[in-house]
KOLLUMRO-194071 format. One line per field, with one value per residue (C-alpha): residue in one letter; x, y, z. Coordinates in nm, 4 decimals, decimal comma. Example, Ala and Ser with C-alpha at 12.3 -4.5 7.8 and 13.67 -1.06 7.14 Angstrom:
2
type: a	s
X: 1,2300	1,3670
Y: -0,4500	-0,1060
Z: 0,7800	0,7140
! end
This chain:
205
type: m	g	i	y	q	k	y	v	i	p	p	l	l	d	a	t	m	r	v	r	p	v	m	r	q	r	a	k	v	v	p	l	a	h	g	r	v	l	e	v	g	i	g	t	g	l	n	l	s	f	y	d	k	t	k	v	d	t	l	i	g	l	d	p	s	p	e	l	q	v	l	a	r	k	r	a	a	e	a	g	i	d	v	d	w	r	t	l	s	s	e	k	i	p	l	d	d	a	s	i	d	s	i	v	v	t	y	t	l	c	t	i	p	d	i	h	a	a	l	l	e	m	r	r	v	l	k	s	n	g	a	i	y	y	s	e	h	g	l	a	p	d	e	s	v	s	k	w	q	n	r	l	n	p	i	w	k	v	i	a	g	g	c	n	l	n	r	k	i	p	t	l	l	e	n	a	g	f	r	v	d	d	l	q	t	i	y	l	p	g	l	r	p	l	m	f	n	y	w	g	t	a	t	l	a
X: 11,3094	11,4962	11,2998	11,5034	11,3904	11,0545	10,9818	11,2497	11,3362	10,9886	10,9050	11,2778	11,2846	10,9667	11,0611	11,3440	11,2367	10,9613	11,1769	11,1545	11,3908	11,3772	11,0252	11,0863	11,3028	10,9883	10,7262	10,9966	10,9684	10,6590	10,4185	10,6129	10,4520	10,2077	9,9727	10,0017	10,2524	10,4635	10,6158	10,9500	10,9885	10,5994	10,7318	10,5639	10,3647	10,5307	10,4750	10,1357	10,0170	10,2560	10,1238	9,9052	9,5528	9,4331	9,7190	9,7889	9,5602	9,7055	9,9392	10,1336	10,2915	10,5613	10,7441	10,8418	10,7697	10,4523	10,5201	10,6199	10,2565	10,0027	10,1275	10,1525	9,7822	9,6802	9,8561	9,6491	9,3322	9,4011	9,4913	9,2218	9,4600	9,4160	9,6911	9,7203	9,9697	10,2064	10,4522	10,7029	11,0822	11,2091	11,4318	11,1481	10,8478	10,5717	10,4249	10,4100	10,7331	10,6600	10,3341	10,4731	10,4351	10,6379	10,8450	10,8948	11,1540	11,3022	11,5801	11,5046	11,7758	12,0201	11,8760	11,7675	12,0373	12,0457	12,0382	12,1412	11,9004	11,5912	11,7141	11,6791	11,3508	11,2858	11,4105	11,1805	10,8309	10,8920	10,7505	10,9574	10,8344	10,8492	11,0181	11,2107	11,1928	11,4103	11,5134	11,7999	12,1192	12,4370	12,8304	12,9245	13,1802	13,3655	13,6542	13,6203	13,3049	13,3231	13,5699	13,3776	13,0699	13,3301	13,4497	13,0282	12,8614	12,9515	12,7682	12,5066	12,4028	12,2886	12,1498	11,9987	11,8083	12,0378	12,0856	12,3893	12,5767	12,7649	12,6123	12,6709	12,2699	12,3718	12,6071	12,3975	12,0999	12,3285	12,4830	12,1402	12,0082	11,9154	11,9920	12,0171	11,8255	11,8262	12,0428	12,0945	12,2309	12,2937	12,3056	12,0693	12,0707	12,3021	12,5529	12,7207	12,8099	12,4081	12,2900	12,4205	12,0651	12,0704	11,6932	11,6214	11,4699	11,6131	11,4627	11,5461	11,8745
Y: 10,6340	10,4508	10,4783	10,7246	10,9743	10,8955	10,8509	11,0759	11,3657	11,5313	11,5147	11,6704	11,8960	12,0543	12,1268	12,2502	12,4763	12,6166	12,7400	13,0712	13,2762	13,1227	13,1729	13,5415	13,5771	13,3511	13,6433	13,8969	13,8265	13,5903	13,9038	14,0396	13,8027	13,9347	13,7984	13,4866	13,3332	13,0138	12,8538	12,6547	12,4237	12,4308	12,1512	12,1422	12,4389	12,6832	12,9819	12,9398	13,1805	13,4140	13,5260	13,8432	13,6404	14,0770	14,0366	13,6885	13,5781	13,2020	13,0229	12,7256	12,5276	12,2970	12,0533	11,6597	11,5011	11,3694	11,2612	11,6947	11,7511	11,5506	11,8198	12,1170	12,0285	12,0547	12,4327	12,5283	12,4538	12,6513	12,9060	12,9633	12,9672	12,7821	12,5987	12,4478	12,1048	12,0714	11,7811	11,7786	11,9014	12,2205	12,1407	12,1079	12,2830	12,2964	12,5815	12,7937	13,0918	13,4136	13,3440	13,3940	13,6812	13,6116	13,3600	13,2538	13,0228	12,9200	12,6707	12,5231	12,5930	12,4282	12,0982	12,0866	11,8584	12,0227	12,3205	12,5564	12,3769	12,5111	12,7980	12,8878	12,6588	12,9347	13,2431	13,1256	13,1363	13,4431	13,7676	14,0106	14,2653	13,9904	13,9075	13,5949	13,6095	13,4388	13,3358	13,0597	12,9637	12,9235	12,9759	13,2088	13,5033	13,4249	13,1864	13,0654	12,9695	12,8573	12,6188	12,3969	12,4367	12,2662	11,9814	11,9071	11,9337	11,5643	11,3906	11,7401	11,6282	11,2397	11,3173	11,6408	11,4939	11,6683	11,9915	12,1757	12,4238	12,5516	12,7255	13,0422	13,1949	13,5364	13,4170	13,1448	13,3157	13,5879	13,2990	13,2161	13,5379	13,7038	14,0399	14,0767	14,3925	14,3241	14,1410	14,1208	13,8730	13,7392	13,4223	13,3543	13,2618	12,8434	12,7008	12,9116	12,6459	12,6387	12,9512	13,2151	13,3507	13,5312	13,7004	13,9582	13,9645	13,9444	13,9990	13,9146	14,0350
Z: 18,9405	19,2899	19,6106	19,7726	19,4284	19,4538	19,8598	20,0429	19,7866	19,8034	20,1448	20,1680	19,9106	20,0585	20,3688	20,3159	20,0915	20,2630	20,5431	20,6799	20,4401	20,1018	20,1168	20,2022	19,8762	19,6995	19,7757	19,6444	19,2987	19,2610	19,2965	19,0262	18,7520	18,5560	18,2389	18,0578	18,3271	18,2886	18,6638	18,5548	18,8146	19,0268	19,2495	19,4958	19,4847	19,7112	19,5159	19,4338	19,7244	19,6450	19,2858	19,2461	19,1013	19,0384	18,7367	18,6509	18,2862	18,3131	18,5011	18,3607	18,6129	18,4336	18,6049	18,5329	18,8786	18,9020	19,3028	19,3651	19,1849	19,4057	19,6823	19,4507	19,3284	19,7126	19,7608	19,4182	19,5787	19,9357	19,7057	19,4492	19,2101	18,8770	18,7043	18,3390	18,4819	18,2563	18,3926	18,1755	18,1879	18,0458	17,8179	17,5788	17,6699	17,4622	17,3924	17,1185	17,0615	17,2164	17,3707	17,7472	17,9430	18,1999	18,3875	18,7414	18,8259	19,1794	19,3429	18,9848	18,7661	18,9728	18,8919	18,5353	18,3951	17,9870	18,1878	17,8498	17,6192	17,9201	17,9544	17,5568	17,5921	17,7568	17,4939	17,2992	17,4721	17,6333	17,4255	17,3516	17,6246	17,8638	18,1627	18,4132	18,7200	18,9659	19,2595	19,3254	19,4697	19,3099	19,2665	19,5457	19,4977	19,7929	19,7120	20,0161	20,0159	19,5994	19,6749	19,9615	19,6883	19,4385	19,6324	19,8181	19,4677	19,3294	19,6809	19,7874	19,3627	19,5020	19,8058	19,6851	19,3970	19,1037	19,2908	19,1925	19,4430	19,1869	18,8618	18,8046	18,7407	18,5707	18,3473	18,1783	18,1636	17,9943	17,7648	17,6697	17,5484	17,7916	17,9433	18,3367	18,4272	18,8251	19,0034	19,3700	19,5930	19,9694	20,2077	20,3340	20,7114	20,6717	20,5877	20,2727	20,0391	20,0871	20,0578	19,8670	19,6699	19,3266	19,2754	19,0412	18,6647	18,3271	17,9388	17,6318	17,5444
! end
């Protein structure tokens, strides 16, 4: 890992991912999680204050970056929530089949290198009556915006630690065997190529 990835990306990512519009999106989906919860891409722990601790039995936090986890552990202590930390990639999730009630994934599916493999793993560990609660940015429906997303993406991936601007989140979920039960979209305030947001719930198809 280079100096930029190790020392610049973590504080930059934390700052950009805790702006008010993004935090409002987190607040829409994270409190829905219940039972045995897996958060994929727990990052710096920006979701931790939104969990309803009366509904969560266990919270497993999965993320490959130990640098991000330093901040996440501080936020877990502040939120008074216990986390089972797993410093691993989501392409191979170290959990049993059908062992998770809720998966929370926010602003993470844009970055996972092998997104299809990761989603198949999420499908494997999710119980038949479980759900994914997600909020993600991705490909916009407006051609004028999506053209810029495709143009900027190669540069953006380098600047933003592997983040992709142009992933179509509902299609990725469906291709991995999920049913998108609740899908809502909005442009958050800011540069439109960066700010098209999907959020909702997905279950096993």
